[in-house]
Structure formats: C-alpha cells, structure tokens
MIVEXLUM-711455 format. One record per residue (C-alpha): y, x, z; residue in one letter. Coordinates in steps of 0.25 Angstrom, whole numbers, plus 2048, in hexadecimal, padded with zeros to 3 digits. Last residue first. Layout:
residues N
YXZA
...
end
This chain:
residues 324
B2826E336G
B2D278340A
B2A26F34CV
B1C26C346E
B1927B344A
B1D27E352L
B14273357P
B0827934FQ
B0A287353V
B06286361R
AFA27D35DR
AF6288353D
AF629335DS
AEE28B367A
AE328835BE
AE4297358I
AE129B367L
AD6291369A
ACF29535CV
ACF2A4360F
ACB2A136EV
ABF298369D
ABB2A4360A
ABD2AD36CL
AB22A5373S
AB629B37EP
AAB29A389T
AA228E386I
AA127F38AR
A95278384A
A9226D37AV
A8426E374R
A7B26836AE
A8325C365V
A7E25435AA
A8A24E354F
A8B23F352G
A9A23C356A
A95237364G
A8D244366S
A9A24C363L
AA224436CA
A98244377E
A96253377T
AA5256377V
AA724C382R
A9C25238AE
AA1261389T
AAF25D38AL
AB2264397D
AC1265399V
AC72713A1H
AD0275395E
AD026B389D
AC526E380T
AC1279376V
AB527536DV
AAD280366H
AA327B35CL
A96282357T
A9028734AT
A9A292349G
AA528F352F
AAC28234DM
AB827D354A
ABD27335EA
ACB273365E
AD226B370R
AC7261374V
ACC259380G
ACA24B378P
ABF24D36DI
AC524C35FG
AC325A35CE
AB425A360L
AB224E356T
AB925634AA
AB126334DL
AA425C34DA
AA325C33ED
AA426B33EQ
A9926C349P
A8F263340R
A8426434BD
A88268359C
A8B274362V
A9827336AV
A9E27F372E
AA827A37CL
AB528237FV
ABD27E38BT
ACC27F38BG
AD8288388Q
AD1293380V
ADA29F380S
AD82A438FT
ACA2A8392A
AC62AB384K
AD22B3381L
AD02BB38EE
AC22BE38BS
AC52C337DP
AD02CC382T
ADE2C8380G
AE92C4376L
AEC2B6370A
AF52AF366V
AFA2BC35FL
B022B6353E
B012B8344G
AFB2AA342R
AF02AD34CY
AED2BA353V
AE32BB35EL
AE32C9366G
AD72CD36CL
AD32D7377R
AC72E137AD
AC02DC36DC
AB12D936BY
AB32CA36DE
ABC2CA361A
AB02CF359E
AA92C235DE
AB52BA358M
AB42C034AY
AC12BF343H
AC52CD346T
AD12D6347T
ACF2E434EV
AD92ED355F
AD02F835BI
AD5303364T
ACD310364V
ACB315372G
ABD31B370Q
AB730E376E
ABF30636CS
AB830E361L
AAA30B366S
AAD2FC368Y
AB22FC359I
AA5302355L
A9D2F835DD
AA62ED356W
AA12F2348F
A922F134DA
A952E2351R
A9C2DF344R
A902E533CS
A862DC344L
A8F2D0341P
A902D2332D
A9D2D732CV
AA62CE324G
AB22D132CS
AAF2DD336T
ABC2E4335P
AC52D9336E
AD12E2337D
ACD2EE33FL
AD92F7344F
AD530434BV
ADE30B355V
ADC31935BP
AD831F34DP
ACD32834BE
AD032D33DH
AC3328338L
AC631A33EI
AC8312332A
ABC31932AC
AB3316336G
AB7307336L
AB5306327A
AA730C328L
AA3302333R
AA72F732AQ
AA02FC31EK
A932FD326W
A952EF32BG
A972E931DG
A8B2F0318S
A8D2FD310L
A8B2FE301H
A9A2FE2FDA
A9C30A306T
A943132FDR
A8931A305T
A8A329307K
A8D328316R
A8231E318H
A79325322Q
A8432932BE
A8A31A32AL
A88315338G
A97312339A
A9A31B345M
A91326340R
A97326332L
AA5325338V
AA2331341W
A9D339336E
AA933732EK
AB233933AR
AAC34733CE
AAD34B32ER
ABB34632CK
AC034D339K
ABB35A334D
AC1358326A
ACE35432DS
AD134532CL
ADC340323R
ADB331326Y
ADA32E318I
AD133A315G
AC7334320S
AC832731AY
AC332D30DF
AB8335313N
AB332831BI
AB232130EN
AAB32C307E
AA132C312E
A9D31D311V
A9D31F302T
AA831A2F9L
AA830F2EFD
AAA3052FBE
AB730B2FFY
ABB30730DL
AC42FC312S
ABC2F0314F
AC52E4316R
AC82E0325Q
AD02ED327S
ACC2F932FM
AD7301334Y
AD730E33DG
AE4312344I
AEC31E347R
AF0323339T
AF5316335K
AFD314341I
B0532133DQ
B0931A330E
B0D30D337A
B17315340Q
B2430D33FT
B202FE340V
B122FF346V
B16309351D
B0C314355F
B05315362G
AF731235DA
AFD306357V
B0A30135BT
B122F4359G
B1F2ED356S
B252E0352G
B2A2DB345A
B262DA336S
B1B2E4338P
B182EF32DA
B0A2EE327L
AFF2F9325L
B03300332G
AF62FD339T
AFC2F3343L
B032EC338M
AF72EA330R
AEF2E633CI
AF92DB33FT
AF82D6331T
AE92D6332S
AEA2CD33EK
AF52C333AG
AEE2B633BA
AEA2B532CG
ADB2B332FN
AD92AF33DP
ADC2B8349G
AD72C3352L
ADB2D1355F
AD12D835EG
AD52E4366F
ACA2EE36AI
AD22F7374E
AD1306374G
AE0307376R
AE62FA37AA
AEB2EF370V
AF92E9373D
AFE2DC36EL
B0B2D5368S
B0A2CD35BI
B182C7356R
B122BE34AD
B0A2C5340V
B092BE332A
B162B7333V
B192B1325F
B282B0322D
B272BC319G
B1B2C431DF
B1D2C632CR
B172D0336K
B192D0345E
B162D9350L
B1C2D435DG
B182E0365R
B0A2E6360L
B032F2367T
AF72F9363V
AF030536AA
AF6302377H
AF630B383V
AFF31637DE
AFE322385T
AFD32C379S
B0A326374S
B0B325365P
B1332F35DM
end
C-alpha cells in the first residue's frame, strides 16, 4: 500500500529505457509534488512519451526506479493503472458512440457503482459543457469539445494523478485556454497533473518544467527560474524584412552566439553583458535589409528551449568527435 504521508505524487530515480542499443530515456531523476502542474517539454523523439508510458505502467523500465501515487513503477504497474488518469495525444474515444455512451463505456471500464456512475456522468457533462449534447455522436463534436470529453472520461474514477500527453495538439487557441482552465481546477482540488506539450505558451501555465532532450533531463525548474538562468547572454528581438534571409547575416556578427526565427521576428542571443543593438542594426542595414526594430527583451521560454538544446548539442559534439 502507498504511504498516506507521501509528499510526492511522482518520483523518478535514474529511470532508463533502452530499445536494443538505442537509449530512449537516459537516467532521468525528478520529483513531482501532489497537486502540482508539471510540464514535461522536449522536441519530437526526445523521450517524453516513452517516459509517460513507463510511469503509467504501460512499459517496463530497463533500469532505475520510480513511484506514481505511491506505487512502484517496476513491481506495481497494475496498481498504478487504477490510480491514474491518462489522456494520449491521439483522440481515444469512440466516435460512433454518443457523448453519453462514451461516458457509460469508460464508467464500466473503471467499474464504478451504479450510483457513482450516475454522479460522475453528470459531473463530466457539466465540466465539459456538454449537458445539451449528451445524445450527440462524438464524431460530430468540435475538437475542443472532444478534448474536454476525453479528459472527463480519463478522470471519471477521480484519480489523484493525471497524465496528459500532448492533449491540446491540433486544437485552436481558445479551446486550449478553456482546457487549461479545467487543468487549473483539478490542480486546486489536489490532483497532480503531468503534462507534455510543445506549445511554449502552455508551458508558462505550469508550476514547474522539465526539459528532456535526446532522452536526458537537461533542465528543471519553474518557468521564471529557467528564464532567469538558462540563457547565458542578452536576447535581442529583431524586426526586419526577409527575416529568414537575415539569419545568415546575424550569425556572422562577432558576439552573436545564436539567432533563430520566432514567428515573423528574429531572436538573437549575444555574449553576456555585451550590447550589440547598434552593431546588429548596422550589419543588417549594410546588407540591404530594412530594419524596423532591434531591442533587448526578456528571454521567453522558447528562447530557453533553444538555448538549452544548443548547449546540449555543444556538449555532445566534442564527445562525438573523440569517439569518431
């Protein structure tokens, strides 16, 4: 039985998963507190989904240890499955069934009593805003409604820990915001949320973040902590015409460490304590670009993401050259 005094809802200690010679998850260690919204970030193929599959009891670790809701990920995978909610990045409901039929189906899977089933069904319908659509075929719902229904079905049994794997992928911004309102509500009730996302604005909503890259945990902290400590240098925002073409000019300026596209603008990371505003403006103007603005800005989480991955690549490169 799990301890009732357990402070952490999720713990990982040197968790590893290998597929032959390929290391998908490389000795990750971290803790997630009860009621915390923990964001697990990383590019495609970084190891996020593999980690979640181990934590949800769907995949056995190759090495290391961990607990979820007080149960051991190696020896108590079946117990973990009864204490978690899981929503995958692929829509998991049955589109040929109505909203109500999907809820009934998952209530049966979770073996809810008749009274509990009725109570939780009404709760899900209210939570998802689908009270007037209970007889609607799920296939006819918009992406945002489907998403909320999927979340409701994942937490019918009131699990203390919920895993959300890219839950808002492909959903419009307004529906994503509404979905996060539901996540906040769950967190306020003491439910722990472990969520992966590739939307940087969603990462800002999390209490803490872990960034995984090439299977390794390369950063851990609150959004504010990561923005304050992860970008070693000054960040300039550059607005000019033909920004994609301007990248080559920016990368050739002495003191510029990194330059990347951010929407229609450019973010430039310079050496620490060096103000290159005038030098960047002059270089771009001299190369024939129409410069509208070059200004120092506070690093965004996207800047942090890029800086940490660039730093990781720089550490790996010398090792690869030695091995070669």
